[in-house]
Backbone as JSON Lines, residues from 0, in Angstrom:
{"i":0,"aa":"X","n":[44.98,-44.82,-135.77],"ca":[44.51,-44.98,-134.4],"c":[44.39,-43.66,-133.4]}
{"i":1,"aa":"X","n":[43.11,-43.59,-132.95],"ca":[42.79,-42.13,-132.19],"c":[43.25,-42.69,-130.89]}
{"i":2,"aa":"X","n":[43.58,-41.46,-130.22],"ca":[43.82,-41.56,-128.71],"c":[42.74,-42.31,-127.94]}
{"i":3,"aa":"X","n":[41.16,-41.68,-128.43],"ca":[40.53,-42.49,-127.49],"c":[40.35,-44.08,-127.67]}
{"i":4,"aa":"X","n":[40.4,-44.51,-128.84],"ca":[40.33,-45.99,-129.43],"c":[41.54,-46.68,-128.52]}
{"i":5,"aa":"X","n":[42.84,-46.03,-128.66],"ca":[43.62,-46.64,-127.81],"c":[43.29,-47.01,-126.44]}
{"i":6,"aa":"X","n":[43.04,-45.58,-125.85],"ca":[42.68,-45.58,-124.43],"c":[41.59,-46.53,-124.12]}
{"i":7,"aa":"X","n":[40.68,-46.65,-124.96],"ca":[39.33,-47.5,-124.61],"c":[40.07,-49.03,-124.52]}
{"i":8,"aa":"X","n":[40.9,-49.41,-125.53],"ca":[41.58,-50.74,-125.78],"c":[42.46,-51.13,-124.65]}
{"i":9,"aa":"X","n":[43.18,-49.89,-123.75],"ca":[43.8,-50.19,-122.41],"c":[42.95,-50.82,-121.44]}
{"i":10,"aa":"X","n":[41.59,-49.79,-121.49],"ca":[40.76,-49.96,-120.62],"c":[40.16,-51.49,-120.7]}
{"i":11,"aa":"X","n":[39.87,-52.01,-121.57],"ca":[39.15,-53.04,-121.84],"c":[40.15,-54.2,-121.41]}
{"i":12,"aa":"X","n":[41.22,-54.32,-121.77],"ca":[42.25,-55.16,-121.39],"c":[42.56,-55.09,-120.03]}
{"i":13,"aa":"X","n":[42.56,-53.9,-119.52],"ca":[42.77,-53.82,-117.85],"c":[41.48,-54.44,-117.09]}
{"i":14,"aa":"X","n":[40.47,-54.11,-117.52],"ca":[39.0,-54.81,-116.85],"c":[38.96,-56.17,-116.79]}
{"i":15,"aa":"X","n":[39.5,-56.56,-118.28],"ca":[39.57,-58.05,-118.31],"c":[40.38,-58.71,-117.3]}
{"i":16,"aa":"X","n":[41.68,-58.1,-117.41],"ca":[42.68,-59.13,-116.63],"c":[42.18,-58.88,-115.06]}
{"i":17,"aa":"X","n":[41.78,-57.89,-114.98],"ca":[41.29,-57.56,-113.44],"c":[40.45,-58.74,-113.06]}
{"i":18,"aa":"X","n":[39.53,-59.36,-114.15],"ca":[38.41,-60.27,-113.84],"c":[39.28,-61.42,-113.81]}
{"i":19,"aa":"X","n":[40.59,-61.67,-114.46],"ca":[41.27,-62.93,-114.53],"c":[41.02,-63.62,-115.86]}
{"i":20,"aa":"X","n":[40.11,-62.94,-116.7],"ca":[39.39,-63.61,-118.17],"c":[40.64,-63.75,-118.9]}
{"i":21,"aa":"X","n":[40.6,-64.52,-119.78],"ca":[41.53,-64.73,-121.13],"c":[40.55,-63.81,-122.24]}
{"i":22,"aa":"X","n":[41.43,-63.66,-123.36],"ca":[40.8,-63.01,-124.44],"c":[39.76,-63.86,-125.06]}
{"i":23,"aa":"X","n":[39.9,-65.03,-124.74],"ca":[39.01,-66.07,-125.39],"c":[37.86,-66.22,-124.6]}
{"i":24,"aa":"X","n":[37.85,-65.84,-123.19],"ca":[36.74,-65.93,-122.37],"c":[35.78,-64.67,-122.39]}
{"i":25,"aa":"X","n":[36.65,-63.63,-122.65],"ca":[35.71,-62.21,-122.79],"c":[34.78,-62.66,-124.15]}
{"i":26,"aa":"X","n":[35.84,-62.9,-125.27],"ca":[35.06,-63.15,-126.39],"c":[33.85,-63.83,-126.3]}
{"i":27,"aa":"X","n":[33.7,-65.32,-125.66],"ca":[32.79,-65.84,-125.52],"c":[31.68,-65.33,-124.84]}
{"i":28,"aa":"X","n":[32.09,-64.55,-123.67],"ca":[31.25,-64.09,-122.6],"c":[30.13,-62.72,-123.29]}
{"i":29,"aa":"X","n":[30.79,-62.1,-124.44],"ca":[30.29,-61.02,-124.72],"c":[29.9,-61.38,-126.41]}
{"i":30,"aa":"X","n":[29.97,-62.84,-126.57],"ca":[29.79,-63.21,-127.93],"c":[30.3,-62.39,-129.11]}
{"i":31,"aa":"X","n":[31.69,-62.08,-129.06],"ca":[32.59,-61.61,-129.95],"c":[33.5,-62.52,-130.35]}
{"i":32,"aa":"X","n":[34.06,-62.31,-131.64],"ca":[35.12,-63.02,-132.02],"c":[36.33,-62.84,-131.39]}
{"i":33,"aa":"X","n":[37.34,-63.73,-130.86],"ca":[38.71,-63.4,-130.06],"c":[39.52,-62.32,-130.97]}
{"i":34,"aa":"X","n":[39.62,-62.46,-132.46],"ca":[40.21,-61.71,-133.04],"c":[39.86,-60.3,-132.87]}
{"i":35,"aa":"X","n":[38.85,-60.19,-132.93],"ca":[38.13,-58.38,-132.48],"c":[38.74,-58.12,-131.27]}
{"i":36,"aa":"X","n":[38.28,-58.9,-130.41],"ca":[38.89,-58.66,-128.81],"c":[40.48,-58.41,-128.89]}
{"i":37,"aa":"X","n":[41.09,-58.91,-129.47],"ca":[42.85,-58.85,-129.52],"c":[42.7,-57.17,-130.25]}
{"i":38,"aa":"X","n":[41.82,-57.0,-131.53],"ca":[42.17,-55.87,-132.07],"c":[41.69,-54.37,-131.38]}
{"i":39,"aa":"X","n":[40.64,-54.94,-130.47],"ca":[39.97,-53.76,-129.72],"c":[41.13,-53.32,-128.43]}
{"i":40,"aa":"X","n":[41.41,-54.68,-128.0],"ca":[42.48,-54.09,-126.99],"c":[43.9,-53.44,-127.47]}
{"i":41,"aa":"X","n":[44.59,-53.84,-128.65],"ca":[45.3,-52.86,-129.05],"c":[45.14,-51.74,-129.9]}
{"i":42,"aa":"X","n":[43.96,-50.96,-129.82],"ca":[43.23,-49.93,-130.1],"c":[43.36,-49.86,-131.66]}
{"i":43,"aa":"X","n":[43.34,-50.92,-132.84],"ca":[43.44,-51.04,-133.89],"c":[42.09,-51.07,-134.5]}
{"i":44,"aa":"X","n":[40.81,-51.41,-133.58],"ca":[39.57,-51.38,-133.9],"c":[38.82,-50.31,-132.93]}
{"i":45,"aa":"X","n":[37.84,-49.89,-133.69],"ca":[36.87,-48.87,-133.18],"c":[35.59,-49.73,-132.61]}
{"i":46,"aa":"X","n":[35.38,-49.57,-131.34],"ca":[34.09,-50.29,-130.86],"c":[32.99,-49.25,-131.14]}
{"i":47,"aa":"X","n":[32.3,-50.29,-131.68],"ca":[30.71,-50.07,-131.79],"c":[29.53,-49.93,-130.8]}
{"i":48,"aa":"X","n":[28.8,-49.21,-130.67],"ca":[27.66,-48.99,-129.76],"c":[27.07,-50.67,-129.42]}
{"i":49,"aa":"X","n":[26.97,-51.04,-130.58],"ca":[26.64,-52.55,-130.32],"c":[27.84,-53.52,-129.49]}
{"i":50,"aa":"X","n":[29.08,-52.95,-129.86],"ca":[30.05,-53.83,-129.28],"c":[30.28,-53.5,-127.42]}
{"i":51,"aa":"X","n":[30.15,-52.11,-127.31],"ca":[29.89,-51.7,-125.97],"c":[28.71,-52.46,-125.12]}
{"i":52,"aa":"X","n":[27.67,-52.52,-125.78],"ca":[26.51,-53.09,-125.17],"c":[26.8,-54.57,-124.86]}
{"i":53,"aa":"X","n":[27.72,-55.15,-125.85],"ca":[27.84,-56.54,-125.68],"c":[28.98,-57.05,-124.59]}
{"i":54,"aa":"X","n":[29.79,-55.72,-124.43],"ca":[30.95,-55.71,-123.27],"c":[30.09,-55.67,-122.03]}
{"i":55,"aa":"X","n":[28.84,-54.9,-121.95],"ca":[28.4,-54.54,-120.84],"c":[27.57,-55.53,-120.5]}
{"i":56,"aa":"X","n":[26.96,-56.21,-121.21],"ca":[26.15,-57.43,-121.04],"c":[27.11,-58.71,-120.48]}
{"i":57,"aa":"X","n":[28.47,-58.53,-120.8],"ca":[29.51,-59.65,-120.33],"c":[29.71,-59.25,-118.81]}
{"i":58,"aa":"X","n":[29.32,-57.94,-118.53],"ca":[29.63,-57.92,-117.2],"c":[31.43,-57.23,-117.16]}
{"i":59,"aa":"X","n":[31.63,-56.81,-118.34],"ca":[33.18,-56.17,-118.42],"c":[32.87,-54.8,-117.98]}
{"i":60,"aa":"X","n":[32.01,-54.14,-118.66],"ca":[31.98,-52.6,-118.56],"c":[30.62,-52.35,-117.98]}
{"i":61,"aa":"X","n":[30.4,-51.16,-117.3],"ca":[29.38,-50.63,-116.85],"c":[28.63,-49.49,-117.58]}
{"i":62,"aa":"X","n":[27.43,-49.43,-117.97],"ca":[27.08,-48.12,-118.77],"c":[25.22,-47.79,-118.25]}
{"i":63,"aa":"X","n":[25.11,-46.82,-118.48],"ca":[23.7,-46.25,-118.16],"c":[23.05,-45.98,-119.32]}
{"i":64,"aa":"X","n":[21.82,-45.56,-119.37],"ca":[21.19,-44.88,-120.65],"c":[21.6,-43.67,-120.75]}
{"i":65,"aa":"X","n":[22.23,-43.01,-119.84],"ca":[22.53,-41.69,-120.27],"c":[24.01,-41.7,-120.39]}
{"i":66,"aa":"X","n":[24.71,-42.66,-120.41],"ca":[26.11,-42.79,-121.02],"c":[26.07,-43.34,-122.21]}
{"i":67,"aa":"X","n":[24.98,-44.1,-122.56],"ca":[24.76,-44.62,-123.86],"c":[24.24,-43.22,-124.75]}
{"i":68,"aa":"X","n":[23.22,-43.02,-124.29],"ca":[22.99,-41.45,-124.96],"c":[23.86,-40.71,-125.41]}
{"i":69,"aa":"X","n":[25.0,-40.37,-124.46],"ca":[25.89,-39.24,-124.79],"c":[26.92,-39.86,-125.48]}
{"i":70,"aa":"X","n":[27.4,-41.16,-125.41],"ca":[28.17,-41.75,-126.78],"c":[27.36,-41.7,-128.21]}
{"i":71,"aa":"X","n":[26.26,-41.99,-128.24],"ca":[25.47,-41.94,-129.51],"c":[25.47,-40.6,-129.96]}
{"i":72,"aa":"X","n":[25.46,-39.63,-129.01],"ca":[25.59,-38.1,-129.55],"c":[26.64,-37.85,-130.22]}
{"i":73,"aa":"X","n":[27.85,-37.93,-129.45],"ca":[29.09,-38.08,-129.52],"c":[29.77,-38.53,-131.08]}
{"i":74,"aa":"X","n":[28.93,-39.81,-131.26],"ca":[29.15,-40.91,-132.46],"c":[28.65,-39.9,-133.57]}
{"i":75,"aa":"X","n":[27.23,-39.29,-133.42],"ca":[26.44,-38.81,-134.25],"c":[27.34,-37.35,-134.68]}
{"i":76,"aa":"X","n":[27.89,-36.44,-133.85],"ca":[28.59,-35.29,-133.85],"c":[29.96,-35.8,-135.02]}
{"i":77,"aa":"X","n":[30.51,-36.87,-134.54],"ca":[31.63,-37.42,-135.43],"c":[31.37,-37.33,-137.02]}
{"i":78,"aa":"X","n":[30.25,-38.11,-137.25],"ca":[29.88,-38.65,-138.52],"c":[29.2,-37.27,-139.31]}
{"i":79,"aa":"X","n":[28.67,-36.45,-138.89],"ca":[28.09,-35.36,-139.46],"c":[29.36,-34.12,-139.77]}
């Protein structure tokens, strides 16, 4: 597990709890499987751009086109 994956998982958990949502509710709102949410929050799964978009649509996270562009650049840099 990378530091950024663990940090993102903690942030997702924190934001979910701040809204008073269960993991099951977040999974439903974001159209993700609850086991995926569990693994994300533990930092055991890396979130894809698509997952971040689903979390944003569920109103868990906020993003702009610029931040998405930067995440894609970072992802491409890591892959190459």
